[in-house]
N, C-alpha and C positions, 0 to 999 in steps of 0.2 A: 504494500500500500504506500502511496505517496504521503509524505508527512503533511497533515493539515496545519493551517495557520490560523490562530485565534487572535483577532485584533481586540485589544482591551482599551476601552475609553472610559473616562470617568462617568460620562453621561451628563445630560443637562435637561432642564425643563423648558427649553425654548426650541428653536428650529434646528437643533443639532443633527437630526436625522438626514437633512439635506447635505450637510457637510460629510457625514459618514457615508452617504451614498456616493459622493464624489470620490472619497478615499477608496471605497470598495471597488469602484470601477477601475481605478488606476492599478490597484493591487491585483485584481483578477487578470488584467492585461499583462502585468509583469510576471505573474506566477500562474500561468494557465494550467499547469499540471497539479496544482495544489488546491484543495478545498479551502475556501476562505470563510471563516465563521466570526461572529461578533459576540463579545461579552462586555458587561458594564459593571464597574466596581462600586458604584454608589447605590446603596440600598434605598435611600430616600428617593432618589430619582426613579429607580425601578418601580417603587410603589406609586409615585406620582403619575408616571406614564400609564401604568396599568389602570388606575382609577379614572383618569381624564381622557385617555385615548384608547384604552382597551388593547394596548400593545404589551406583550410580555417580553421583558428584557431579561436575559439570563446572566448570572454571575459567572466569573471564570471557572469556579469549582463545578458548577452545573454543566457547562459546556465540555470541560475536560473529562468529567465523569462519564458523560454520554459517549464521548469518543472512545474512552477506555472500554465501555461496554460493547462497542462495535468492533473491538479487536485491535485498535491502534495501540502501538507501543510507545510512540513518540509524538509530540506536537510542538510546534513553535508557538510561543506566546509573545505577541508583540505589544509592548506598552506604547500607548499613544500619549503618555505624559510628556511634558516638555523637559523636566529635570528629574533627577533621582531623589525625590522628596518622600514625604510620609506615604502618599498614595502608592508610589511605586513599591516601596518596601512592604506595604500591606499586601500588595499583589503578590510579591515573591513569597510571603508567608502563606498566603492562601493556596498558591500553586503547589507548595510543598506537601499539602495535605492530600493531593490526588495520587492514586496508585497507578501512575504512569510516568514516564520520563518526559521532561520538558526542557526546551532550550529557549531562554528568555531573551528576546530582542530588547535592547536598552532604549531609554527615552531619547528624545530629539538631541538634547545637548549633553553629551557624555564625554567625548574626547576632543582635543583641540581641533581636529579636522572638522568636527561637527560645527563648532563655533565659526570657523573660517568659512565653511560652506553656507551657513545661514547668513552671515554678513555679506558674502558675495551676492547671494540671491536677492536679499531685501535691499541691499545697497544699490542695485541696478535701478531701482525705482526712485531713488533720491536724487532728482534731477535739478533741484533748485536750492542747493545747500548754501549758496551765498546769501539768500534772502529769506529762507524758511527753515524753521527748526522742525526736526522729525522726532516725535516723542512716542516711543514704543512703551506700551503699558501691559505688564503681565499680571497674573493673579497674585503672586507672592507666596511666601511660606515662612514658617518659623523654624523649619528644619535647617540644619547647618548649610544645606545646599543653597540657601538664600543668596550666598555670595556669587552664585552663577550669574545673577542679574548685574552685579557690579562688574564682573569679568566681561560680560557682553557689552556693557556700557563703555568700558575702557577700550575694548578691541574695536568697536564700531568707530569710536573717535580717532583711534590710532590709524585705522586702515582706510576709513572713508572720509571723515572730516569732523570738525569740532561741533557742528550744530546738530548732533544726534544725541538723544538722551534715552535712557532706559530706566523706567520706574515700575512700581507695582502698586496694586490696589491695597494689599494688606502687607504691611512690613516696610522694609527699606530696600531701595531708595523710595521714599514716600512722595506723595503728591506735592506736599509743600516744598520739599527739597528740590524737586525737578522744576516746578513752576517758578520758584525763586531763581533757579539757575538760568532758565530761559529768559526771565525778565532782566536779569543782570547782564545777559549777553547783548541786549539791545535789539534783538530780533523782534519784529512786529507781527510776524506770521508764524503759525505753527500747524503742523498736521499731526493729528492723533491717530495712532496705529495700534490696534489690539494685538499684543504679542500673546495670543491665546489661540488654541486650536479652533475653538468656536467662539464667534462674537455673540455671546449669550447674555445672561442677566447682568454680569459685571459690566459688559460693554454698554448695554442699554441704559443702565442706571448710573454706574460709577464713572464711566468715561464720557458718554454722550448725552446724559440726562440734563434736564433743564434746572435741576436743583442739586446743589452740593456735589458737583461732578468735576472731573478734570477740565472739561470744556468750560464750565462756568468760572473755575478758578483762573484759567488763562485769560478769558474774556475780562475778568475783573482786574487784570493787570494791564489792560489795554492791548492785548495780543489777539489778533483775529485768528479764528480756528476753522480748519477743515477737518473732516473725519473720514478715515478709511473704514468702511463698514463690513468688510469681510475678514474673517479670522484666517489664521495660517493654514487651516484645513482645506482652503480653496486654492492654495498655492501649489501647483504641480511639482515645483522643485523641492518644497518641503516634504511632500508625500514621497517623492523619490528618495529623499534622505532616509525616511522611515523604511523604505523598501531596501535600502542598503543595509540597514540594521537587521532586517529580516534575512537577507542573504547571509550575513555574518552568523546569525543564529542557526541557519540551515547548515552552514559549512562545518560547524563543530559537532554536528550529530554524527556519531560513528556508524559503521556498517551495521546492518541489522544483526540480531543475535544469531540467526541462521547462517549468515555469511561469515560472521567473525568468530563464531563458536563461543561467544560470551553470553552469560546470563543477563537478561534485561532487568536492571534494578529499578526500584522506585526511588526517584530523586528528582530534584529540580536542578537544571544545568544552566547556569547563567553565563553569558558569553564573556562578561568581564572576568569572571573567575577562570574561564577556559584560557583566556589570553595570558593570565598570570601562571597558568599551569597548576593551579591549586585545587581545582574541582570546586565543590560547593561546601 
C-alpha cells in the first residue's frame, strides 16, 4: 500500500474550508499516488462545525486509527502549523498514542531554509518599500518558539528592506511595539498582511476590524492602511513548502517490514529526530 498523508490543521470557525480545499488540490496534484486525508486538532472547532454546519471533522487519532484498521503500517502526518509551538507538540503526543508508525512533517518555519524561502516568496510582492510599510501579523504564542517571529522580522529587514515588520496578535512583538515603530519611521502608508494560514477570526476582528484593531491603531497614528485579505493558505509557494516537508517525511520511512525483514513497531517518527539520527 502507498503511504497515506494526513494533513492536520488547527481548524477554524470561519471560511477555512475554502483554504483547505485549495491546499488539498495542490497536495493531490503533487502526490497523486498517495491518499490525502484531513484531521483537525481543535476540539472546540470540531464541535462548533458539527452543531452549525453538520460537518464532522475528525481528530488525528481518529483518522490514524481508521487507517490502522484498514491495514496500513505507516502514515505521514503533516502539520499545517506555522511554528513548532504548543499545538504542534500536542499533535506529536496524540500521534504517539496510535498503534501504527508515523512520520511527522514539520511546521512551515522549522529550519533556516524555510525562513529564507518564505521571505523570498512574500518579498516578491513588496513592490513599494520606499513609500509603504509591510506589516505581517501572526497569531503569536507563549511557547518559547515565540522568538521565531523576531527571527522572521530580522531576516525580512536584512534581506528585503527596512520597512517590513512582523508582529503578533497575542504576545510579542505586540501591536503597540510595531505600530510605534512604523510611526517613528515616518512612513505614511502601511499594508496589513495576515501571517496566518487562514485569514479567520483574528484577521476579521484583530487586524481589520473597525474597533480596537491593528488597522485602527495605525489609522490613529495618521498612517493610511490597506489590507491583504487572504491568508498564507492561498499562496501556492507556501503550500509547496509544506509539500517539501511532506516529501522529507516520506523519505525517512524505511522499507516495508516484508522487504526489510524488520518488525513494524508502534512509534511516532519525527523527521527532525531522523535528521539528528536519534529516533524518537
